[in-house]
N, C-alpha and C positions, 0 to 999 in steps of 0.2 A: 550595386543591390537594394531591392527594396527593402525597406526596415520599420518593422512593428505593423507590418499590415492585420488589420484585427480581421478577426474572419466576419466574413459577407451576412448580412442579416439573411434570413429565412424570406424565400420568394418562391410562389409554387411556383412547381413546374408545370410549362406548358404541354411538355412530352414528356409522360413516365411509362411508356411501352416499357422500356430496360427494368424500371422496377420492378413491375407488376408483372414481367416473364419472370424474371428471376424470384421473384415469391411463387410461381407457378399457376398464376391466373390465365385464366382466359382475356385472349387479347386480341383486337379487330386483324392485327399481323403480326409474325414476328417483327420482335425490334433487332435490328441491324448495325452492326460495327466492326472495324477490322483491328486486329491488333497490329501495332505498328504502324496505325493511319497516319499518324502526324510524321511522315518520313522522306524519304528522297525520290519519290516516285514522284512527288509532286513539285511542281517549278517553283511554288511560293515557297515552300521548306527551301528550296536548294538555296533561294533569293537569300533567305536569312542566313542558311548557313554558309556562304560565299565570304560573308562580312566576320562569323565569330568559330573557334573550334568547340567540338562537340560538349568536353565540359563546360566550356563557358554557357554555352545555351541552358546546360542544365543546370550551372549556379547562379543562372540570371532570372530572377520571376518573368521578368517583362518578356525575355525572347523564349522562356517555356512555352509562358501562355499564348505569346503570339501563334506559336507552330500549333499548341493543343488546338485552336480554335480552326485552324486552316481545315482540317474535314470536315468541321463542324456547319462551316458558313459555304464551303467549295461544295460538298457530297452529300451533305443532309443525312449525316447518318445518326443514327438516336441515341447516341452517347459521348461522352467524349472521355480521353485517357489521359490523366495528365503528362507531358513531356518528360521522361526523367531519364535514369538508366539502372536495373538492380544490382550495379557496381559502387553504388552510391555508399553503399551500407559498410562492404569493405574499407572505403575509404574512409568513410565515419572511424573504423576504428582505428585507422591509424597508417592503413595500406596506401604506399604511392600507386598511384594509378595512372597508365599511359596512357589516352585513345590515338593512334596513329592512324590514318587512313590508308587504305588496304590493307592495313596488317591487323587491326582489333585491339581487344581491351590487352595490356600486358601489367604483369605485377612486378616489378623487374627485383623484388624481394619478396620472392613467396614463402609458404611457411611448409616449412620440411623437416622442422625438428621441435621439441616440445618447450627447447629455450624460447623458439621464435613463437609460442601463444605467448610469452610473457609481455613480448614487444606491443601487441595489442592495448589498447584502450580504453578506459569504461566507455560509454557511451551512453550520453543525453539527447536522448533524438530529438527535445524539444528546441535542445541549443546548435549540436551536431549537424543536424540534418533543415535546421529553419531556413534554409535559402528554399529546398521543395518546401517545405511545410507553407511559408510565403507564395511559391507559387500556386498550390493548392487555393489558397487565400486568394489569392487574385483571379484565377481560373474561376473561380463558382462566382466570383463577382460582376466577372465579365459576361459569363455564360448568361447569366442575368435570366436563368430558367429555360432557357431553351431545351436543354437536355440535360442530364444527369452527369456527374462528374463521378467517375475513377479513379480510385487509386492504388496503388501497387508496389509489390517489392518483390525480391527474389528468395524463392524458399531455401532454406539451407542447403540441402545437399547440394544446389547448384553453385550458390556462392562458394561454397567451399571447396569446392572442384576447382573452381577458379582459382581460389586463395593458396592452393597447394602447387596445383599447374601453372600457377602465372601466366597463365594465358589460356585461351582457347584450344582445345587438340580434338583430334579423328577419335581416340581411345580412353584419353583419359587415363593412364594407366599410373602416371604416379600419383593420383587421388586413388584410385583405387587400389594401387600396392600400400597405402597409408592404412586402408583399411583392414590390412589382410596381415601386415607387420606391426602396425599399431594403433588398435583401435582402440587403445584409451585415448589417447590423444586424437582419434579422429572422433571419437563422443564427445569430448573434451571441448573442443571446436564448434561442433554441429549443436552442445548444448548452449551454447554462449550464442552464436547464428539466431536459435529460434526463439530466444527470450527480445532479443533485438530489433528481430523482425515483425513478431509478434507486437510489440511497442509502437513500433515504427506504422503498421499499420492503424494501429488506433488512433494515432497520432493524426497521421492523415484528413482521419474520417472527423476526429475535433478541429480541423480548419477546415473542413468543410466538404469531401467526399462523398460520397451517398451511396460509393459500393466499394470493395475491392478486392484486389484480383492477386492472387501468391501464380507467381511461375517458378515452375520447377522444371527448369529447361533440358534440364541432362538426366531427367530419372530414366531415360532411355538406356543410358550407360551402362546400369546396374541391372545384374542378373536377379531373380525374385530373391533369394535369400538374402541379398546383400542391400535389395532395397527395402525390405521389410524392417532389417535393421537396423540402416544408418538414414535412409531418406524419410521412409513413412511418419516414426513415430515425433521426428522432428517438425516436421511438415502438420503433423496435429496440433504438435503444443503452439506451433506461431497461429494457425487458424482457431486454435479454441482462444488465443488472447485478443485473436481479430474480432471473433464471434462475440465478446463481451462489448464490444461498440455500438450493435445492433445496427448494423448493414449489411445487406446481404455479403458472402464471400465466395468467390469464385475458384476452384482449383485449378489447374491447370498442369500437369504434368506429361508432356508430349513423349511417343515413344514405350508408354507403358498403358499401354490399352490393355492387356492383359490383369492390370490391376484396377479397373475402375469399380468395382465392388469394393474392394480393398481401400481405395479412398474415399469414396462416401462413406464408409463405413466409422473409419479412424478420423477423418477432420469433421465432420456433419454437415459440410460443404454446402449452401444452399444453390449452387452451381458447378456443374461439373464441364469443364471443357475439353471437346472433342478433337482429336487429332486427325489429320487430313489420310491415314490408314486405318480408319474403321470405317465398317458400313454401318450409315446411318439406320437403316431396320434391324439390325442387329445389334447394336446399340440398343433402340429400341426395348428392343423383346427383351436381351439381357437385364435392363434395369428396371420393366417394369413392376417391381415389386418396391421402389426406394422412391422416395419424397424426395424428388432433386430436380432441378432445372438441369436442360442443357445445352451448351455452344458449342457451335462449330458447323462444318468442319471440311469447307471446303479446301482443296489442295491449292494452295495459291499459285501454284506456277499454272492450272489452268487462266487463270488473269492473262494470260502472253496469249491466247485466244482471243479471237474476234468477238467484239460486242455480241453478236447473236449466239455465238455458241456461250459463250459466259453465261448468258440468261438462261440456255437450255438445261447447262449443267447445275445453276441455280436453283430454278425451279424443282428439276428431279432431287438435288438434295432437301427443300423446302416440302415436296409430296412425302418424301420418307420422314423427316422426323415431325411435321407436323406442326399445329400452331399453339397448343400449351405446352407453357412451362418449356418456353425454345426460341434461345437468341440463335438470332446468324450471325456467323463468325465466318473467318477463313480457318483452316486446321492447324496456322505456324502463321508468323507474322508476314503481310504483304512485304514481295520482295520489289528491294527499290529499282530494280531496270521496267514494272510494272506500267504499261499505259492506262493514263488518269481514264482514259474514255472506254478503258475496261474494267475497271474499279469503278467507275460511274454506274455501268451498266450490272454489275451483281448488286450495288446498294441500291440502284431505283428496280430490278426484277424483285426483290424483296421487299420493299415500299410497296411495290404495283400488286405482291402476290396475294391469293385470297385462298383459303384450304379449297379441298375437293367436299361436296356436299356431304359425302357418304361419309366422311372422315372428322366434320367439323365437331367439334365437343360439345355437348349441350350447354343450354345455357344454365349459369348458376353454378359452373361445377367448382368445387370448394378447391381455394390456392392450397396447395401443399408445401409453399418454404417455409423455414426455419426462422428467419428475422423476425423481431416481433414490435421491434421500432426504426423508423426508419426518418433519416433528413430527407424533410420535402424540398 
C-alpha cells in the first residue's frame, strides 16, 4: 500500500465542464460521466480484477487509481470518480465484510440488537480510511488536471440497511422492522453514520477530490413517512458536513423520485441525481424554481441497444434536460454486461451534442450553484 502520499499540488484543469455545470453555469455542452464507470464492462478493468479480489483493489491505491483512470483514457469522460465501495465505512467501524463473486457484499455478523452497536468502534477517517484517501491523492496526481476527480460515500440509511440486513436484499424487511420495533436503536446507528460519512467526504476533499457524491441507493425501499423520519435527516446532516469543504455536493437517491423537492430543501445539495424512472421534462418543470443542477438519467439497460439506438435515446434525453446546470449521466450505475461500443456511443453523443437554438440559454446567464470555493 502507498504510504504517506502527500496531497498533489494544484494543477489548472484542462476540462472544467463538470465543475462549471455543477455550479449551474452555462457550458458549451453538458459534461458527461457514468456511475460505476470503472467497472466490469471494460476489458481493461477485468484484466486488473483477474489478478486481485475486489477489496484488495479498493485497499490498494495503485490498483484503485489504475481502474479509476481507465474510463478517462478510454472513453474520454469529463470526470473521474475514485474507485472504491460505499461499504468501506461499515468496515472501518469494525464490521467484517466479505465480497463474494456472484453473491455480493455480506456482513457475517450484522447489527441486530442494541448490544451490537457497542461492537462498533470509533472511526478516525484519516487513519482508518487512509488507503482510500491515499487513492484520492494518487488519482489527483495522475490525472494531472485532465478532468475533475469525484469522491463519494454511501448515505446513512443505505449503509445502515446493509449493516442490519447483513447483505443486499429485495425488500430490506429486517432493517425496516428495526425502524418499527427499535426506532431509538435505528436513530442511534443512523446518527453515528451521518457524522462519519460527512467527515469522510470532507477528508476526501482535503485529499484532492474536487466534488463529492452521496449515494442513498436504497432510498426507494422506504415509504415516504419513514424516509422523512429515518433517511432524510441523516442524509441532510452528512451533506451539511460535506458542504463545509467548499466543493459541489451531489445527492442521488434512486427510487425516491417523489422526494426531489424534499431532497433539495433538506440537503442544500448543489447537484441532484435523477434516476431513470423520472421523465426529464417533468423534472425540469417540477424543479424550475430550485437553484440546483441536475444529473442523469438514461436507463442503463438502454446501453444494450446498438450504438445508433443509444445515440438516439441520448439525444432525446439531452434535448429534454437542456444544457444549463446539467450533467449527463445514467439513471443508475452502468451494468457489467454493457457493450463498450454502446457506452462509447453514449459518451460521444453527449460530447457532440449542441442545444437547439430555440432552447439555448442566453449568454451571461448567472450561475446558481451553492459552492463558493472549488479546488481547481
